[in-house]
N, C-alpha and C positions, 0 to 999 in steps of 0.2 A: 695443845696440838699443834705441831709444827709441820708444815707441808714440806714435801721433795727433799726430805732427809736422805742424803746419797751414801755418806760415809761416815766412819766411825770419828773422824776429826770433826766433821761438821756436827756430829752428835754431843762430842765434847765441848766444842764452842757455844753451843745452845745451853747445855748444863751450866757450864761457867757463866754465861750472860743471865741466867735465870735465879741465881742465887747470890745473895748479898755477902760481902766480905765477912769472916775469912774463908768462907765455903765457895765464893765466886766472885763476880767482879760487878754485878748489878749496882747501877746508882742508887743512894738511898736519899728519897726525897722526905724532909721532916714533916710535912702533913700527913704521911701514911702511918707514922708511928705514933700519932697522939692517941689514938683509940687504945694502945696497949701501955700507956704510960711511960714511954720512952723509947730509945733505940735497941738497947739489949734486948727487951722483951719481944719486940716486934720482929727483929732480925731473926731470933730464934724460932718464934713462931713461924714466921713466912718461909724461912728455909726448910722447916719441918712439912709444912703443908703443901708446898709446891708439887705439882704432878706434871711430868714431862711425857708426852706421847709423840713418838716419831712416826711421821707419815712415811710408809714405804710406797713410793707411786712411780717408780722408774726400774728399768732393767739393771742399772747399776745399783740402786738400793736393794733390789733383791738378792743380787749377787754378795751384798755385805750384810745381810740380815744378821748374822751371827755376831759380826764384829760392831755393829751399831747396838744390838742389844747387850753386849758385854759392857757398854759403858756405864759405869756408876753414874746413877741419876737419871738415866733413861728409865721410865716407869712401866712403859708398855709401847709396843708397836702396833700401827694400824694400816691395814691395806686399803689403798684407794684404786679400786679397780678400772674406774674410767681413765685415769691417767696413766695407770700400768697398761691398759689397753692401747692407748694412744702412743706411748713409748715403744710398744712391741709390735705396732702395726696391727693390732688386733681389734681394731673398730667395726662396729657393724654386727648383726645377728649371725652372718655367717661364721664369725669367729668366736661364738658362744663357747663351744666345747673347748678350744685351745685356751681361751681366758679363764674358763672355769678350772681347767687342769693346772694353769699357772698359778691360779689365786690358791688352790687347793694346796699346792706343793709349798708355796710361800708361806701359807698358814701353818702347816705342819712344820715347818722350819722354825717360825717363830715359837709356835709351842714347845719345840724341843728345847730352846734356850732358857724356858722355865719363866719368861715375861708374859705377861697378859697379852693375848692377840685380838685385835679389833679388826672390823671390817664394815665397809658400807654395802649394803644391797637393798635396792628398791624391789627386787623380785622376792615376793613373800614366799616363794616355793624354794628359794636357796637358803632363807634364814635358818630352818632346821638343819640343812646340810652343813652349814657353817658352824653351828652350834655343835653338831655332833664331831665336826672336825677339830674343835678344840678353841673356837673363838669364845672369849669372856664377856666381850661387849660387841653390839651389832648397831650401827646407825641404819635403820630401815626406812628412813624417809629422808626428803630434802624439803626445807622449808617452802621453797617456792612452788614445788611439785604438790607440797601438802595443801597449800593455799588455794592453788588452782583447782585441786579436786574438790576442796571445799566449796568453793565459788561454783564449780559446776554442777555439785550435788544440789546445792541451795536453788541454782536456776532451774534444774530439772525438777524439784519439789514445786516451785512456783508456777512453772508451766503447766504442771499437772493440776494444781488447783484451779488455775485460770481456766483450763480446758474444761474441768469439771463443772464449772459454773456457766459454760456455753461462751466464754470469752475467747478472743483470738489469741 
């Protein structure tokens, strides 16, 4: 996943940098090839398995969705709603409806390209709507929030246990 991909030219440069010659320009380190028994097998396997997901996180990127998706080697596009909200001046709960409309329209445009579409949503209420809108993959959590929630849940349980035993 590559953040802040805004143009087809950037997408092409990412694809080129991600593949070994002759398909690209990625540097070939000798240690990586050892597992495959040498360079030819390693290069072929690595080039076949690489998956490049362009993150669409700015107004410019939204304007260029179809061009980015058309780049051979871009495997999927992923919407980043928080950064998109920031670049569009849509931060804050007051802008929820406008951001939801923008992400829905962008999602539909990605789906129309035939490339898999992804999106991040911490709001469980939106996950089904994004799936219904054509999202093929959804990140519905962020590691720091998930860890904080787990720590908070653990603290609550221990406080309840201590309180039940008459502790402070």
